C-alpha positions as protocol buffer text, in pm:
chain_id: "A"
residue {
  index: 1
  type: MET
  ca { x: -205 y: 1967 z: 219 }
}
residue {
  index: 2
  type: THR
  ca { x: 62 y: 2003 z: 507 }
}
residue {
  index: 3
  type: LEU
  ca { x: 387 y: 1789 z: 539 }
}
residue {
  index: 4
  type: TRP
  ca { x: 237 y: 1636 z: 834 }
}
residue {
  index: 5
  type: VAL
  ca { x: -75 y: 1515 z: 655 }
}
residue {
  index: 6
  type: VAL
  ca { x: 168 y: 1384 z: 318 }
}
residue {
  index: 7
  type: SER
  ca { x: 348 y: 1217 z: 572 }
}
residue {
  index: 8
  type: ALA
  ca { x: 52 y: 1004 z: 793 }
}
residue {
  index: 9
  type: LEU
  ca { x: -85 y: 917 z: 418 }
}
residue {
  index: 10
  type: LEU
  ca { x: 250 y: 764 z: 288 }
}
residue {
  index: 11
  type: PHE
  ca { x: 282 y: 613 z: 648 }
}
residue {
  index: 12
  type: VAL
  ca { x: -87 y: 429 z: 564 }
}
residue {
  index: 13
  type: VAL
  ca { x: 81 y: 368 z: 207 }
}
residue {
  index: 14
  type: SER
  ca { x: 327 y: 201 z: 360 }
}
residue {
  index: 15
  type: LEU
  ca { x: 162 y: -29 z: 623 }
}
residue {
  index: 16
  type: MET
  ca { x: -45 y: -146 z: 320 }
}
residue {
  index: 17
  type: VAL
  ca { x: 227 y: -232 z: 89 }
}
residue {
  index: 18
  type: ALA
  ca { x: 388 y: -421 z: 372 }
}
residue {
  index: 19
  type: GLY
  ca { x: 50 y: -634 z: 446 }
}
residue {
  index: 20
  type: GLN
  ca { x: 23 y: -701 z: 64 }
}
residue {
  index: 21
  type: LEU
  ca { x: 440 y: -807 z: 65 }
}
residue {
  index: 22
  type: PHE
  ca { x: 342 y: -1022 z: 363 }
}
residue {
  index: 23
  type: PHE
  ca { x: 23 y: -1166 z: 197 }
}
residue {
  index: 24
  type: LYS
  ca { x: 202 y: -1308 z: -92 }
}
residue {
  index: 25
  type: ALA
  ca { x: 440 y: -1436 z: 130 }
}
residue {
  index: 26
  type: THR
  ca { x: 190 y: -1647 z: 308 }
}
residue {
  index: 27
  type: ALA
  ca { x: 68 y: -1741 z: 15 }
}
residue {
  index: 28
  type: LEU
  ca { x: 372 y: -1892 z: -154 }
}
residue {
  index: 29
  type: VAL
  ca { x: 453 y: -2074 z: 203 }
}
residue {
  index: 30
  type: LEU
  ca { x: 94 y: -2233 z: 238 }
}
residue {
  index: 31
  type: GLN
  ca { x: 147 y: -2342 z: -158 }
}
residue {
  index: 32
  type: GLN
  ca { x: 473 y: -2508 z: -14 }
}
residue {
  index: 33
  type: GLU
  ca { x: 324 y: -2632 z: 319 }
}
residue {
  index: 34
  type: GLY
  ca { x: -13 y: -2714 z: 196 }
}
residue {
  index: 35
  type: THR
  ca { x: -212 y: -2654 z: 512 }
}
residue {
  index: 36
  type: TRP
  ca { x: -332 y: -2314 z: 709 }
}
residue {
  index: 37
  type: GLN
  ca { x: -235 y: -2491 z: 1028 }
}
residue {
  index: 38
  type: SER
  ca { x: 146 y: -2479 z: 953 }
}
residue {
  index: 39
  type: ALA
  ca { x: 323 y: -2227 z: 1231 }
}
residue {
  index: 40
  type: LYS
  ca { x: 534 y: -2163 z: 921 }
}
residue {
  index: 41
  type: VAL
  ca { x: 236 y: -2055 z: 709 }
}
residue {
  index: 42
  type: LEU
  ca { x: 110 y: -1866 z: 1054 }
}
residue {
  index: 43
  type: PHE
  ca { x: 443 y: -1712 z: 1089 }
}
residue {
  index: 44
  type: TYR
  ca { x: 363 y: -1482 z: 766 }
}
residue {
  index: 45
  type: PHE
  ca { x: -46 y: -1470 z: 798 }
}
residue {
  index: 46
  type: VAL
  ca { x: -41 y: -1330 z: 1124 }
}
residue {
  index: 47
  type: PRO
  ca { x: 155 y: -979 z: 1060 }
}
residue {
  index: 48
  type: SER
  ca { x: -31 y: -978 z: 761 }
}
residue {
  index: 49
  type: LEU
  ca { x: -385 y: -939 z: 951 }
}
residue {
  index: 50
  type: ALA
  ca { x: -195 y: -717 z: 1180 }
}
residue {
  index: 51
  type: ILE
  ca { x: -31 y: -504 z: 948 }
}
residue {
  index: 52
  type: TYR
  ca { x: -356 y: -439 z: 789 }
}
residue {
  index: 53
  type: GLY
  ca { x: -523 y: -381 z: 1101 }
}
residue {
  index: 54
  type: LEU
  ca { x: -301 y: -119 z: 1209 }
}
residue {
  index: 55
  type: ALA
  ca { x: -312 y: 44 z: 839 }
}
residue {
  index: 56
  type: THR
  ca { x: -703 y: 33 z: 878 }
}
residue {
  index: 57
  type: LEU
  ca { x: -686 y: 236 z: 1223 }
}
residue {
  index: 58
  type: ALA
  ca { x: -378 y: 462 z: 1055 }
}
residue {
  index: 59
  type: TRP
  ca { x: -621 y: 554 z: 759 }
}
residue {
  index: 60
  type: ILE
  ca { x: -930 y: 648 z: 1002 }
}
residue {
  index: 61
  type: TRP
  ca { x: -728 y: 869 z: 1219 }
}
residue {
  index: 62
  type: VAL
  ca { x: -569 y: 1043 z: 918 }
}
residue {
  index: 63
  type: LEU
  ca { x: -901 y: 1074 z: 768 }
}
residue {
  index: 64
  type: GLN
  ca { x: -1025 y: 1312 z: 1049 }
}
residue {
  index: 65
  type: TYR
  ca { x: -786 y: 1559 z: 915 }
}
residue {
  index: 66
  type: VAL
  ca { x: -829 y: 1550 z: 541 }
}
residue {
  index: 67
  type: GLU
  ca { x: -1094 y: 1491 z: 324 }
}
residue {
  index: 68
  type: LEU
  ca { x: -1171 y: 1162 z: 181 }
}
residue {
  index: 69
  type: SER
  ca { x: -1125 y: 1271 z: -188 }
}
residue {
  index: 70
  type: ARG
  ca { x: -773 y: 1398 z: -153 }
}
residue {
  index: 71
  type: ALA
  ca { x: -634 y: 1154 z: 66 }
}
residue {
  index: 72
  type: TYR
  ca { x: -795 y: 868 z: -136 }
}
residue {
  index: 73
  type: PRO
  ca { x: -534 y: 904 z: -434 }
}
residue {
  index: 74
  type: PHE
  ca { x: -271 y: 825 z: -201 }
}
residue {
  index: 75
  type: MET
  ca { x: -368 y: 499 z: -206 }
}
residue {
  index: 76
  type: ALA
  ca { x: -283 y: 470 z: -596 }
}
residue {
  index: 77
  type: LEU
  ca { x: 115 y: 446 z: -475 }
}
residue {
  index: 78
  type: ALA
  ca { x: 7 y: 115 z: -340 }
}
residue {
  index: 79
  type: PHE
  ca { x: -57 y: 42 z: -717 }
}
residue {
  index: 80
  type: VAL
  ca { x: 368 y: 184 z: -752 }
}
residue {
  index: 81
  type: LEU
  ca { x: 524 y: 36 z: -482 }
}
residue {
  index: 82
  type: VAL
  ca { x: 359 y: -308 z: -438 }
}
residue {
  index: 83
  type: PRO
  ca { x: 511 y: -425 z: -744 }
}
residue {
  index: 84
  type: ILE
  ca { x: 845 y: -242 z: -734 }
}
residue {
  index: 85
  type: PHE
  ca { x: 863 y: -475 z: -387 }
}
residue {
  index: 86
  type: SER
  ca { x: 765 y: -794 z: -502 }
}
residue {
  index: 87
  type: ALA
  ca { x: 1015 y: -776 z: -795 }
}
residue {
  index: 88
  type: TRP
  ca { x: 1288 y: -714 z: -537 }
}
residue {
  index: 89
  type: PHE
  ca { x: 1164 y: -986 z: -270 }
}
residue {
  index: 90
  type: PHE
  ca { x: 981 y: -1197 z: -517 }
}
residue {
  index: 91
  type: GLY
  ca { x: 1164 y: -1200 z: -864 }
}
residue {
  index: 92
  type: GLU
  ca { x: 833 y: -1090 z: -1047 }
}
residue {
  index: 93
  type: HIS
  ca { x: 931 y: -864 z: -1333 }
}
residue {
  index: 94
  type: GLN
  ca { x: 701 y: -570 z: -1526 }
}
residue {
  index: 95
  type: GLY
  ca { x: 799 y: -448 z: -1864 }
}
residue {
  index: 96
  type: TRP
  ca { x: 811 y: -140 z: -1980 }
}
residue {
  index: 97
  type: ARG
  ca { x: 429 y: -44 z: -1972 }
}
residue {
  index: 98
  type: TYR
  ca { x: 386 y: -57 z: -1588 }
}
residue {
  index: 99
  type: TYR
  ca { x: 684 y: 199 z: -1543 }
}
residue {
  index: 100
  type: ILE
  ca { x: 445 y: 438 z: -1830 }
}
residue {
  index: 101
  type: GLY
  ca { x: 156 y: 362 z: -1584 }
}
residue {
  index: 102
  type: VAL
  ca { x: 348 y: 405 z: -1293 }
}
residue {
  index: 103
  type: SER
  ca { x: 448 y: 758 z: -1381 }
}
residue {
  index: 104
  type: LEU
  ca { x: 117 y: 830 z: -1487 }
}
residue {
  index: 105
  type: ILE
  ca { x: -26 y: 743 z: -1150 }
}
residue {
  index: 106
  type: CYS
  ca { x: 230 y: 952 z: -965 }
}
residue {
  index: 107
  type: ILE
  ca { x: 199 y: 1249 z: -1170 }
}
residue {
  index: 108
  type: GLY
  ca { x: -193 y: 1210 z: -1091 }
}
residue {
  index: 109
  type: VAL
  ca { x: -140 y: 1168 z: -742 }
}
residue {
  index: 110
  type: MET
  ca { x: 121 y: 1499 z: -707 }
}
residue {
  index: 111
  type: LEU
  ca { x: -162 y: 1657 z: -918 }
}
residue {
  index: 112
  type: THR
  ca { x: -425 y: 1594 z: -665 }
}
residue {
  index: 113
  type: ALA
  ca { x: -188 y: 1645 z: -366 }
}
residue {
  index: 114
  type: THR
  ca { x: -104 y: 2004 z: -490 }
}
residue {
  index: 115
  type: SER
  ca { x: -468 y: 2098 z: -574 }
}
residue {
  index: 116
  type: SER
  ca { x: -638 y: 2349 z: -383 }
}
residue {
  index: 117
  type: SER
  ca { x: -989 y: 2233 z: -244 }
}
residue {
  index: 118
  type: PRO
  ca { x: -1284 y: 2432 z: -406 }
}
residue {
  index: 119
  type: ALA
  ca { x: -1424 y: 2751 z: -255 }
}
residue {
  index: 120
  type: GLN
  ca { x: -1722 y: 2676 z: -57 }
}
């Protein structure tokens, strides 16, 4: 897998993570405001949708250049990054088991990214 493809995949993952963080912020503001019609709620919700839409377009673009079976494991990095950033932005906490799981996910993604395609 080329550096360019890996960079593009990481860009898609970054958009997914940002979208999830905006969705959480939307949920927190919605809980406070009590209505979807609040400008404050829409301030977070609209960018959430826009970011996810951009992530979807970027994902489709990337899939033109890499096999789905090779690209998809990178999406597991969202399981690593979202909780880390949610701890930072929202004060959520993870235990030691989380960090063991994150390590295993990262190892799996690295193995997948560095594996060669089977001969055809």
